[in-house]
DOROVEX-370231 format. One record per residue (C-alpha): residue number from 1; residue in three letters; x negated, y, z. Coordinates in steps of 0.2 Angstrom, whole numbers, plus 2048, in hexadecimal, padded with zeros to 3 digits. Example, Ala and Ser with C-alpha at 12.3 -4.5 7.8 and 13.67 -1.06 7.14 Angstrom:
REM residues 2
<nr->1&rest->ala&u->7C2&v->7EA&w->827> .
<nr->2&rest->ser&u->7BC&v->7FB&w->824> .
REM end
This chain:
REM residues 400
<nr->1&rest->met&u->A91&v->0E6&w->4DD> .
<nr->2&rest->thr&u->A92&v->0EF&w->4CC> .
<nr->3&rest->arg&u->AA1&v->0FA&w->4C8> .
<nr->4&rest->arg&u->AAA&v->0ED&w->4BD> .
<nr->5&rest->glu&u->AA9&v->0E2&w->4CE> .
<nr->6&rest->ala&u->AAF&v->0EE&w->4D9> .
<nr->7&rest->val&u->ABB&v->0F3&w->4CC> .
<nr->8&rest->asp&u->AC1&v->0E0&w->4CD> .
<nr->9&rest->val&u->AC0&v->0DF&w->4E0> .
<nr->10&rest->ala&u->ACC&v->0EE&w->4E1> .
<nr->11&rest->thr&u->AD8&v->0E6&w->4D5> .
<nr->12&rest->val&u->AD7&v->0D3&w->4E1> .
<nr->13&rest->ala&u->ADC&v->0DE&w->4EE> .
<nr->14&rest->ala&u->AEB&v->0E6&w->4E6> .
<nr->15&rest->ala&u->AF1&v->0D8&w->4E0> .
<nr->16&rest->lys&u->AF0&v->0CF&w->4F0> .
<nr->17&rest->leu&u->AFA&v->0E1&w->4F8> .
<nr->18&rest->ala&u->B07&v->0E0&w->4E9> .
<nr->19&rest->val&u->B0B&v->0CC&w->4EE> .
<nr->20&rest->gly&u->B0D&v->0D1&w->4FF> .
<nr->21&rest->ile&u->B1A&v->0E0&w->4FB> .
<nr->22&rest->tyr&u->B23&v->0D3&w->4EF> .
<nr->23&rest->val&u->B28&v->0C8&w->4FB> .
<nr->24&rest->leu&u->B2B&v->0D4&w->508> .
<nr->25&rest->thr&u->B38&v->0DD&w->4FB> .
<nr->26&rest->ala&u->B40&v->0CC&w->4F7> .
<nr->27&rest->gly&u->B45&v->0CC&w->508> .
<nr->28&rest->phe&u->B36&v->0C2&w->511> .
<nr->29&rest->ser&u->B36&v->0C6&w->524> .
<nr->30&rest->his&u->B2B&v->0B8&w->52E> .
<nr->31&rest->ile&u->B24&v->0A6&w->52D> .
<nr->32&rest->ser&u->B2C&v->0A0&w->540> .
<nr->33&rest->asp&u->B30&v->0A7&w->54D> .
<nr->34&rest->asp&u->B1D&v->0A7&w->554> .
<nr->35&rest->asp&u->B1B&v->0B7&w->548> .
<nr->36&rest->tyr&u->B26&v->0C1&w->554> .
<nr->37&rest->ala&u->B1C&v->0B8&w->565> .
<nr->38&rest->arg&u->B0C&v->0BD&w->55C> .
<nr->39&rest->val&u->B12&v->0CF&w->55B> .
<nr->40&rest->val&u->B18&v->0D1&w->56D> .
<nr->41&rest->ile&u->B06&v->0C8&w->574> .
<nr->42&rest->ala&u->AFE&v->0D7&w->569> .
<nr->43&rest->glu&u->B09&v->0E4&w->572> .
<nr->44&rest->gln&u->B05&v->0DD&w->583> .
<nr->45&rest->phe&u->AF2&v->0DE&w->580> .
<nr->46&rest->ala&u->AF5&v->0F0&w->578> .
<nr->47&rest->his&u->AFD&v->0F4&w->58A> .
<nr->48&rest->ala&u->AF1&v->0EA&w->594> .
<nr->49&rest->pro&u->AE1&v->0E4&w->58A> .
<nr->50&rest->ser&u->AD9&v->0D4&w->58F> .
<nr->51&rest->leu&u->ACC&v->0C6&w->587> .
<nr->52&rest->asp&u->ADA&v->0B8&w->586> .
<nr->53&rest->pro&u->AEC&v->0C3&w->580> .
<nr->54&rest->ser&u->AF7&v->0B3&w->580> .
<nr->55&rest->gly&u->AEF&v->0AA&w->58F> .
<nr->56&rest->thr&u->AF5&v->098&w->585> .
<nr->57&rest->ser&u->AEF&v->08F&w->577> .
<nr->58&rest->trp&u->AEE&v->09C&w->56A> .
<nr->59&rest->leu&u->ADD&v->0A4&w->565> .
<nr->60&rest->pro&u->ADA&v->0B8&w->56A> .
<nr->61&rest->phe&u->AD3&v->0C0&w->55B> .
<nr->62&rest->pro&u->AE4&v->0C3&w->551> .
<nr->63&rest->phe&u->AEB&v->0CC&w->563> .
<nr->64&rest->trp&u->ADA&v->0D6&w->563> .
<nr->65&rest->thr&u->ADB&v->0DE&w->554> .
<nr->66&rest->thr&u->AEE&v->0E1&w->551> .
<nr->67&rest->gly&u->AEE&v->0E6&w->563> .
<nr->68&rest->ala&u->AE0&v->0F2&w->561> .
<nr->69&rest->ala&u->AEC&v->0F8&w->552> .
<nr->70&rest->met&u->AFA&v->0FA&w->55A> .
<nr->71&rest->leu&u->AF2&v->105&w->568> .
<nr->72&rest->ala&u->AED&v->113&w->558> .
<nr->73&rest->leu&u->AFF&v->10F&w->54E> .
<nr->74&rest->gly&u->B0B&v->109&w->55B> .
<nr->75&rest->arg&u->B10&v->0FA&w->562> .
<nr->76&rest->ser&u->B1C&v->0F3&w->553> .
<nr->77&rest->val&u->B20&v->0E3&w->549> .
<nr->78&rest->ala&u->B1D&v->0F0&w->53B> .
<nr->79&rest->thr&u->B0B&v->0F4&w->542> .
<nr->80&rest->ala&u->B05&v->0DF&w->543> .
<nr->81&rest->arg&u->B0D&v->0DC&w->530> .
<nr->82&rest->val&u->B02&v->0EC&w->52B> .
<nr->83&rest->val&u->AF3&v->0E6&w->533> .
<nr->84&rest->cys&u->AF4&v->0D3&w->52D> .
<nr->85&rest->met&u->AF8&v->0D8&w->51C> .
<nr->86&rest->leu&u->AE8&v->0E4&w->51B> .
<nr->87&rest->phe&u->ADD&v->0D6&w->521> .
<nr->88&rest->ala&u->AE4&v->0CB&w->514> .
<nr->89&rest->val&u->AE0&v->0D5&w->505> .
<nr->90&rest->val&u->ACF&v->0D9&w->50E> .
<nr->91&rest->ala&u->ACD&v->0C7&w->50F> .
<nr->92&rest->thr&u->AD3&v->0C3&w->4FE> .
<nr->93&rest->ala&u->AC7&v->0D0&w->4F6> .
<nr->94&rest->gly&u->ABA&v->0CA&w->4FF> .
<nr->95&rest->leu&u->ABE&v->0B6&w->4F9> .
<nr->96&rest->tyr&u->ABC&v->0C1&w->4E7> .
<nr->97&rest->ala&u->AAA&v->0CA&w->4ED> .
<nr->98&rest->ala&u->AA4&v->0B8&w->4F4> .
<nr->99&rest->leu&u->AA6&v->0AF&w->4E5> .
<nr->100&rest->arg&u->A9C&v->0BC&w->4DC> .
<nr->101&rest->ala&u->A90&v->0BD&w->4E9> .
<nr->102&rest->ala&u->A8E&v->0A8&w->4E7> .
<nr->103&rest->ser&u->A8B&v->0AB&w->4D2> .
<nr->104&rest->his&u->A9C&v->0A5&w->4CD> .
<nr->105&rest->pro&u->AA1&v->0AE&w->4BD> .
<nr->106&rest->arg&u->AAF&v->0BC&w->4BD> .
<nr->107&rest->ala&u->ABA&v->0B2&w->4B4> .
<nr->108&rest->val&u->AB8&v->0A4&w->4C3> .
<nr->109&rest->ala&u->AB9&v->0B0&w->4CF> .
<nr->110&rest->leu&u->ACA&v->0B9&w->4C8> .
<nr->111&rest->gly&u->AD2&v->0A8&w->4C5> .
<nr->112&rest->ala&u->ACE&v->0A1&w->4D7> .
<nr->113&rest->val&u->AD7&v->0B0&w->4DD> .
<nr->114&rest->ala&u->AE3&v->0B2&w->4D0> .
<nr->115&rest->leu&u->AE7&v->09D&w->4D5> .
<nr->116&rest->gly&u->AE8&v->0A0&w->4E8> .
<nr->117&rest->leu&u->AF4&v->0B0&w->4E6> .
<nr->118&rest->ala&u->B01&v->0A5&w->4DD> .
<nr->119&rest->val&u->B02&v->09A&w->4EC> .
<nr->120&rest->pro&u->B13&v->09E&w->4F4> .
<nr->121&rest->leu&u->B0B&v->09C&w->505> .
<nr->122&rest->asp&u->AFD&v->0A7&w->503> .
<nr->123&rest->ala&u->B0B&v->0B4&w->4FD> .
<nr->124&rest->trp&u->B16&v->0B0&w->50F> .
<nr->125&rest->val&u->B08&v->0AF&w->51B> .
<nr->126&rest->gly&u->AFE&v->0BE&w->514> .
<nr->127&rest->ala&u->B0F&v->0C9&w->516> .
<nr->128&rest->ala&u->B13&v->0C2&w->528> .
<nr->129&rest->ala&u->B0B&v->0C7&w->53A> .
<nr->130&rest->val&u->AFF&v->0B8&w->539> .
<nr->131&rest->pro&u->AEC&v->0B4&w->539> .
<nr->132&rest->glu&u->AED&v->0A8&w->52A> .
<nr->133&rest->ala&u->AF1&v->0B9&w->520> .
<nr->134&rest->tyr&u->ADE&v->0BA&w->51F> .
<nr->135&rest->thr&u->AD5&v->0AA&w->528> .
<nr->136&rest->gly&u->AD8&v->09E&w->518> .
<nr->137&rest->ala&u->ACF&v->0AA&w->50C> .
<nr->138&rest->leu&u->AC2&v->0AE&w->51A> .
<nr->139&rest->val&u->ABC&v->09D&w->51C> .
<nr->140&rest->ala&u->ABC&v->09C&w->50A> .
<nr->141&rest->gly&u->AB2&v->0A9&w->506> .
<nr->142&rest->ala&u->AA5&v->0A5&w->513> .
<nr->143&rest->val&u->AA3&v->094&w->50C> .
<nr->144&rest->leu&u->AA3&v->096&w->4FB> .
<nr->145&rest->val&u->A95&v->0A4&w->4FC> .
<nr->146&rest->val&u->A88&v->09A&w->505> .
<nr->147&rest->gly&u->A8A&v->08A&w->4FC> .
<nr->148&rest->ala&u->A82&v->094&w->4EE> .
<nr->149&rest->lys&u->A73&v->090&w->4F7> .
<nr->150&rest->ala&u->A74&v->07F&w->4F2> .
<nr->151&rest->his&u->A71&v->084&w->4E0> .
<nr->152&rest->ala&u->A62&v->08F&w->4E4> .
<nr->153&rest->ser&u->A5B&v->082&w->4EF> .
<nr->154&rest->ser&u->A57&v->078&w->4DC> .
<nr->155&rest->asn&u->A55&v->08A&w->4D2> .
<nr->156&rest->pro&u->A4E&v->098&w->4DE> .
<nr->157&rest->arg&u->A4F&v->0A3&w->4D1> .
<nr->158&rest->ala&u->A62&v->0A4&w->4D2> .
<nr->159&rest->ala&u->A6B&v->0B0&w->4DD> .
<nr->160&rest->thr&u->A6C&v->0AD&w->4EE> .
<nr->161&rest->pro&u->A77&v->0B5&w->4FD> .
<nr->162&rest->ser&u->A6C&v->0C1&w->506> .
<nr->163&rest->val&u->A6C&v->0C3&w->51A> .
<nr->164&rest->val&u->A79&v->0CE&w->518> .
<nr->165&rest->val&u->A85&v->0C4&w->50F> .
<nr->166&rest->thr&u->A81&v->0B4&w->519> .
<nr->167&rest->leu&u->A83&v->0BC&w->529> .
<nr->168&rest->ala&u->A94&v->0C4&w->523> .
<nr->169&rest->ala&u->A9A&v->0B1&w->51F> .
<nr->170&rest->ala&u->A96&v->0AD&w->533> .
<nr->171&rest->phe&u->A9F&v->0BC&w->538> .
<nr->172&rest->ala&u->AAD&v->0B6&w->52B> .
<nr->173&rest->leu&u->AAD&v->0A7&w->536> .
<nr->174&rest->phe&u->AAC&v->0AC&w->546> .
<nr->175&rest->ala&u->ABB&v->0B8&w->544> .
<nr->176&rest->ser&u->AC5&v->0A9&w->53A> .
<nr->177&rest->ser&u->ABF&v->09E&w->548> .
<nr->178&rest->leu&u->AC8&v->0A8&w->556> .
<nr->179&rest->ser&u->AD7&v->0AB&w->54D> .
<nr->180&rest->arg&u->ADB&v->097&w->546> .
<nr->181&rest->tyr&u->AD6&v->088&w->54B> .
<nr->182&rest->glu&u->AD5&v->07E&w->53A> .
<nr->183&rest->thr&u->AC7&v->089&w->537> .
<nr->184&rest->trp&u->ABB&v->081&w->545> .
<nr->185&rest->pro&u->AB5&v->074&w->537> .
<nr->186&rest->ala&u->AAE&v->082&w->52C> .
<nr->187&rest->cys&u->AA5&v->088&w->539> .
<nr->188&rest->gly&u->A9E&v->078&w->53D> .
<nr->189&rest->thr&u->A98&v->073&w->52B> .
<nr->190&rest->phe&u->A90&v->085&w->52B> .
<nr->191&rest->ala&u->A87&v->085&w->53A> .
<nr->192&rest->leu&u->A80&v->073&w->534> .
<nr->193&rest->tyr&u->A7D&v->07A&w->522> .
<nr->194&rest->met&u->A74&v->088&w->528> .
<nr->195&rest->gly&u->A69&v->07D&w->535> .
<nr->196&rest->phe&u->A64&v->073&w->526> .
<nr->197&rest->leu&u->A5F&v->082&w->51B> .
<nr->198&rest->ala&u->A58&v->087&w->52A> .
<nr->199&rest->leu&u->A4B&v->078&w->52D> .
<nr->200&rest->arg&u->A48&v->075&w->51C> .
<nr->201&rest->pro&u->A3A&v->07E&w->50F> .
<nr->202&rest->ala&u->A42&v->08D&w->507> .
<nr->203&rest->pro&u->A41&v->091&w->4F6> .
<nr->204&rest->pro&u->A33&v->09F&w->4F5> .
<nr->205&rest->leu&u->A41&v->0AC&w->4EC> .
<nr->206&rest->trp&u->A4D&v->0AB&w->4FC> .
<nr->207&rest->arg&u->A51&v->0BB&w->503> .
<nr->208&rest->glu&u->A55&v->0B7&w->513> .
<nr->209&rest->pro&u->A48&v->0B1&w->523> .
<nr->210&rest->arg&u->A4B&v->09F&w->52A> .
<nr->211&rest->arg&u->A51&v->0A8&w->53C> .
<nr->212&rest->ala&u->A61&v->0B1&w->531> .
<nr->213&rest->arg&u->A68&v->0A0&w->52E> .
<nr->214&rest->leu&u->A67&v->09A&w->540> .
<nr->215&rest->val&u->A6E&v->0AA&w->543> .
<nr->216&rest->ala&u->A7B&v->0A7&w->539> .
<nr->217&rest->ala&u->A80&v->094&w->541> .
<nr->218&rest->ala&u->A80&v->09C&w->550> .
<nr->219&rest->val&u->A8F&v->0AA&w->54E> .
<nr->220&rest->ala&u->A9A&v->09D&w->544> .
<nr->221&rest->leu&u->A97&v->091&w->552> .
<nr->222&rest->ala&u->A9A&v->09F&w->55F> .
<nr->223&rest->gly&u->AAE&v->0A1&w->55E> .
<nr->224&rest->pro&u->AB3&v->08F&w->562> .
<nr->225&rest->leu&u->AA4&v->08D&w->56E> .
<nr->226&rest->gly&u->AAA&v->09C&w->575> .
<nr->227&rest->trp&u->ABA&v->098&w->576> .
<nr->228&rest->met&u->AB9&v->086&w->57D> .
<nr->229&rest->ala&u->AAE&v->08E&w->58A> .
<nr->230&rest->trp&u->ABC&v->09A&w->58F> .
<nr->231&rest->asn&u->AC9&v->08C&w->58F> .
<nr->232&rest->ala&u->ABC&v->085&w->59D> .
<nr->233&rest->tyr&u->ABA&v->092&w->5A7> .
<nr->234&rest->ala&u->ACE&v->09B&w->5A7> .
<nr->235&rest->his&u->AD6&v->086&w->5A6> .
<nr->236&rest->gly&u->ACA&v->07D&w->5AC> .
<nr->237&rest->ser&u->AC9&v->072&w->59C> .
<nr->238&rest->ala&u->ABE&v->078&w->58D> .
<nr->239&rest->thr&u->ACB&v->06D&w->582> .
<nr->240&rest->his&u->ADA&v->075&w->58B> .
<nr->241&rest->phe&u->AE1&v->07B&w->57A> .
<nr->242&rest->val&u->AE2&v->06C&w->572> .
<nr->243&rest->asp&u->AE9&v->062&w->582> .
<nr->244&rest->arg&u->AF8&v->071&w->583> .
<nr->245&rest->val&u->AFC&v->072&w->572> .
<nr->246&rest->ala&u->AFD&v->05B&w->570> .
<nr->247&rest->arg&u->B09&v->05D&w->580> .
<nr->248&rest->tyr&u->B15&v->06B&w->57A> .
<nr->249&rest->arg&u->B15&v->060&w->569> .
<nr->250&rest->val&u->B19&v->050&w->572> .
<nr->251&rest->ala&u->B27&v->05A&w->57C> .
<nr->252&rest->ile&u->B2E&v->062&w->56D> .
<nr->253&rest->his&u->B2E&v->051&w->563> .
<nr->254&rest->ala&u->B26&v->05A&w->553> .
<nr->255&rest->ala&u->B19&v->04C&w->551> .
<nr->256&rest->pro&u->B1D&v->040&w->541> .
<nr->257&rest->glu&u->B21&v->02E&w->54A> .
<nr->258&rest->ser&u->B17&v->024&w->540> .
<nr->259&rest->leu&u->B02&v->023&w->53C> .
<nr->260&rest->his&u->B05&v->022&w->52A> .
<nr->261&rest->ala&u->B0F&v->033&w->52B> .
<nr->262&rest->arg&u->B02&v->03B&w->532> .
<nr->263&rest->leu&u->AF5&v->035&w->52A> .
<nr->264&rest->leu&u->AFE&v->03C&w->519> .
<nr->265&rest->gly&u->B05&v->04A&w->520> .
<nr->266&rest->tyr&u->AF8&v->057&w->51D> .
<nr->267&rest->pro&u->AF2&v->050&w->50B> .
<nr->268&rest->thr&u->B05&v->050&w->506> .
<nr->269&rest->ala&u->B07&v->063&w->50D> .
<nr->270&rest->leu&u->AF8&v->068&w->503> .
<nr->271&rest->ala&u->B01&v->05E&w->4F3> .
<nr->272&rest->thr&u->B10&v->068&w->4F5> .
<nr->273&rest->thr&u->B09&v->077&w->4FC> .
<nr->274&rest->ala&u->AFF&v->07C&w->4EC> .
<nr->275&rest->pro&u->B02&v->070&w->4E1> .
<nr->276&rest->val&u->AFA&v->07B&w->4D1> .
<nr->277&rest->val&u->AEA&v->07F&w->4DC> .
<nr->278&rest->leu&u->AE8&v->06A&w->4DE> .
<nr->279&rest->val&u->AEA&v->067&w->4CA> .
<nr->280&rest->val&u->AE0&v->073&w->4C5> .
<nr->281&rest->phe&u->AD4&v->06F&w->4D3> .
<nr->282&rest->ile&u->AD6&v->059&w->4CC> .
<nr->283&rest->val&u->AD3&v->062&w->4BB> .
<nr->284&rest->gly&u->AC5&v->06E&w->4C0> .
<nr->285&rest->val&u->ABB&v->05F&w->4CA> .
<nr->286&rest->val&u->ABB&v->053&w->4BB> .
<nr->287&rest->ala&u->AB4&v->063&w->4B0> .
<nr->288&rest->leu&u->AA6&v->066&w->4BB> .
<nr->289&rest->ile&u->AA0&v->054&w->4BE> .
<nr->290&rest->ala&u->AA1&v->052&w->4A9> .
<nr->291&rest->leu&u->A9A&v->063&w->4A5> .
<nr->292&rest->his&u->A91&v->06C&w->4B1> .
<nr->293&rest->gly&u->A88&v->064&w->4C0> .
<nr->294&rest->pro&u->A7E&v->073&w->4C5> .
<nr->295&rest->ala&u->A92&v->07C&w->4C8> .
<nr->296&rest->leu&u->A97&v->06D&w->4D3> .
<nr->297&rest->arg&u->A89&v->06D&w->4DE> .
<nr->298&rest->lys&u->A8A&v->07F&w->4E2> .
<nr->299&rest->leu&u->A9E&v->07A&w->4E9> .
<nr->300&rest->ala&u->A96&v->06C&w->4F1> .
<nr->301&rest->phe&u->A96&v->073&w->503> .
<nr->302&rest->pro&u->AA9&v->07E&w->501> .
<nr->303&rest->leu&u->AAF&v->06B&w->4FB> .
<nr->304&rest->ala&u->AA8&v->063&w->50A> .
<nr->305&rest->thr&u->AB0&v->070&w->516> .
<nr->306&rest->ala&u->AC1&v->06E&w->50F> .
<nr->307&rest->ala&u->AC0&v->05B&w->512> .
<nr->308&rest->ala&u->AB9&v->05F&w->524> .
<nr->309&rest->thr&u->AC7&v->069&w->526> .
<nr->310&rest->leu&u->AD4&v->05F&w->520> .
<nr->311&rest->ala&u->ACC&v->04F&w->529> .
<nr->312&rest->phe&u->ACE&v->059&w->538> .
<nr->313&rest->leu&u->AE0&v->05E&w->535> .
<nr->314&rest->ile&u->AE6&v->04A&w->533> .
<nr->315&rest->tyr&u->ADA&v->048&w->542> .
<nr->316&rest->gly&u->AE4&v->053&w->54C> .
<nr->317&rest->asp&u->AF6&v->04E&w->544> .
<nr->318&rest->val&u->AF1&v->03D&w->54A> .
<nr->319&rest->lys&u->AEC&v->043&w->55B> .
<nr->320&rest->asp&u->AFB&v->04F&w->55E> .
<nr->321&rest->gly&u->AF0&v->05D&w->55E> .
<nr->322&rest->ala&u->AF7&v->065&w->54C> .
<nr->323&rest->pro&u->B01&v->073&w->54A> .
<nr->324&rest->thr&u->B14&v->06F&w->54F> .
<nr->325&rest->his&u->B1C&v->07A&w->53E> .
<nr->326&rest->his&u->B18&v->07E&w->530> .
<nr->327&rest->pro&u->B07&v->074&w->52E> .
<nr->328&rest->glu&u->B03&v->07C&w->51F> .
<nr->329&rest->arg&u->AFF&v->08A&w->523> .
<nr->330&rest->ala&u->AEE&v->081&w->529> .
<nr->331&rest->leu&u->AE9&v->07C&w->518> .
<nr->332&rest->leu&u->AE7&v->090&w->50E> .
<nr->333&rest->gly&u->AD4&v->08D&w->511> .
<nr->334&rest->ile&u->AD3&v->07D&w->508> .
<nr->335&rest->val&u->AE0&v->082&w->4FB> .
<nr->336&rest->trp&u->AD4&v->093&w->4F7> .
<nr->337&rest->ile&u->AC5&v->086&w->4F5> .
<nr->338&rest->leu&u->ACE&v->07C&w->4EA> .
<nr->339&rest->ala&u->AD3&v->089&w->4E0> .
<nr->340&rest->ala&u->AC1&v->091&w->4DD> .
<nr->341&rest->thr&u->ABB&v->07F&w->4D6> .
<nr->342&rest->gly&u->AC8&v->07D&w->4CD> .
<nr->343&rest->ala&u->AC4&v->08E&w->4C5> .
<nr->344&rest->ala&u->AB4&v->08A&w->4C1> .
<nr->345&rest->gly&u->ABA&v->07A&w->4B9> .
<nr->346&rest->val&u->AC4&v->081&w->4AE> .
<nr->347&rest->his&u->AB6&v->08E&w->4A9> .
<nr->348&rest->ala&u->AAC&v->07F&w->4A5> .
<nr->349&rest->leu&u->AB7&v->077&w->49A> .
<nr->350&rest->tyr&u->AB7&v->089&w->492> .
<nr->351&rest->met&u->AA5&v->08D&w->48E> .
<nr->352&rest->his&u->AA2&v->07A&w->489> .
<nr->353&rest->tyr&u->AAE&v->079&w->47B> .
<nr->354&rest->gly&u->AB0&v->08C&w->47B> .
<nr->355&rest->ala&u->AA8&v->08C&w->469> .
<nr->356&rest->thr&u->AB2&v->07F&w->462> .
<nr->357&rest->phe&u->ABF&v->08C&w->468> .
<nr->358&rest->arg&u->ABB&v->09B&w->461> .
<nr->359&rest->ala&u->AB8&v->090&w->451> .
<nr->360&rest->arg&u->AC8&v->08C&w->44E> .
<nr->361&rest->ala&u->AD7&v->096&w->44D> .
<nr->362&rest->ser&u->AE5&v->08D&w->44D> .
<nr->363&rest->leu&u->ADF&v->082&w->45C> .
<nr->364&rest->arg&u->ADB&v->095&w->463> .
<nr->365&rest->arg&u->AEC&v->097&w->460> .
<nr->366&rest->phe&u->AF2&v->088&w->466> .
<nr->367&rest->val&u->AE9&v->088&w->476> .
<nr->368&rest->met&u->AEC&v->09C&w->47B> .
<nr->369&rest->gly&u->AFF&v->098&w->479> .
<nr->370&rest->gly&u->AFE&v->088&w->484> .
<nr->371&rest->ala&u->AF4&v->095&w->492> .
<nr->372&rest->ile&u->B03&v->0A3&w->493> .
<nr->373&rest->val&u->B12&v->097&w->493> .
<nr->374&rest->ala&u->B09&v->08D&w->4A1> .
<nr->375&rest->thr&u->B03&v->09F&w->4A9> .
<nr->376&rest->leu&u->B16&v->0A5&w->4A9> .
<nr->377&rest->val&u->B1D&v->096&w->4AF> .
<nr->378&rest->val&u->B12&v->094&w->4BF> .
<nr->379&rest->val&u->B17&v->0A6&w->4C2> .
<nr->380&rest->gly&u->B26&v->0A7&w->4BE> .
<nr->381&rest->ser&u->B28&v->096&w->4CA> .
<nr->382&rest->ala&u->B1E&v->09F&w->4D9> .
<nr->383&rest->ala&u->B27&v->0AF&w->4D8> .
<nr->384&rest->arg&u->B36&v->0A6&w->4D9> .
<nr->385&rest->thr&u->B30&v->09B&w->4E8> .
<nr->386&rest->met&u->B29&v->0AA&w->4F0> .
<nr->387&rest->arg&u->B3A&v->0B3&w->4F2> .
<nr->388&rest->asn&u->B41&v->0A0&w->4FB> .
<nr->389&rest->ala&u->B36&v->0A3&w->509> .
<nr->390&rest->pro&u->B39&v->09C&w->51C> .
<nr->391&rest->gly&u->B43&v->0A8&w->526> .
<nr->392&rest->arg&u->B50&v->0AA&w->51B> .
<nr->393&rest->asp&u->B5E&v->09D&w->521> .
<nr->394&rest->pro&u->B6A&v->0A3&w->52D> .
<nr->395&rest->ala&u->B61&v->097&w->53C> .
<nr->396&rest->thr&u->B51&v->0A1&w->53A> .
<nr->397&rest->asp&u->B58&v->0B3&w->538> .
<nr->398&rest->arg&u->B50&v->0BC&w->543> .
<nr->399&rest->ala&u->B54&v->0CD&w->53D> .
<nr->400&rest->ala&u->B5C&v->0D4&w->54D> .
REM end
């Protein structure tokens, strides 16, 4: 990492922390009652550590980490919030580093992070004691960094992720898979991709042995397979967690009534959660198709993972295995991937029309003025929306 990249990583980390502090000073406290339930379970882990702290369908990694921190810092809501905020800061900075490791230009990496930080939902979960604070960025960074391999296959002289980076991506997926279920499709696509790369002839300048890709695939799958094995042992069914969620969802009548609503629930949530990111993504994809095929090929695997995740969530909604409230939280990994693709497309547009842009002063002033106005509008709208956070109305106030 160059000095400038190190400064960028520190700047991204500071920006993520600043966004979290902003929403907290604006009065944000929690997404739902589950936030506090998670804190209590982490406190119980600190009091009496166990492999499965919740004993329910909730995945254990957040309780292991938060509970371990509570052993040193004390059992409190503040400790849980600080741990998750720090994880979110590290994951977001890691996403920038992953984009740079995948040979995306600096402007693309910074633009992708800026787009993601402007999503209010990411700001809220990043200041709450919930695992979504970090899982979305971890998954996106993992698939984006290994997506560069597709580009390197046709151009072996291009920079390719080393074995350390590949294994880091696998361990990021492992931690995420034991935190949130929507990360499981990414583990599956990652393992298939690593297996595919291990079986095919590698370019001569690749810096990682074939066995490293097989190890990475095994690490990514270890979380989902290990959790199913534990459920088979502890509850008598490898899919106990799915059955439990489905029964609860039906019992409280949380599922949409019509098939149409279930099929469109998550796509609609994606559009309403991150409309700016979605618009930039559409523009970016069109630009990449028209102007920069190699960059789009580099993003093909991350986009395939995003599509698989969305299909997984829709299927879960149809089968009553989806979250019972705030389902949009499961979309943050997809949002980060779309932000990176959109930033790459906008960068391709600039590189293609840059000479014309720089040669015409009147056009330059017009475009720069429009960009400044658009940025101010987006940032102002995001800041206003961030202040209108969940848990603010009297029915959900949990200050006491």
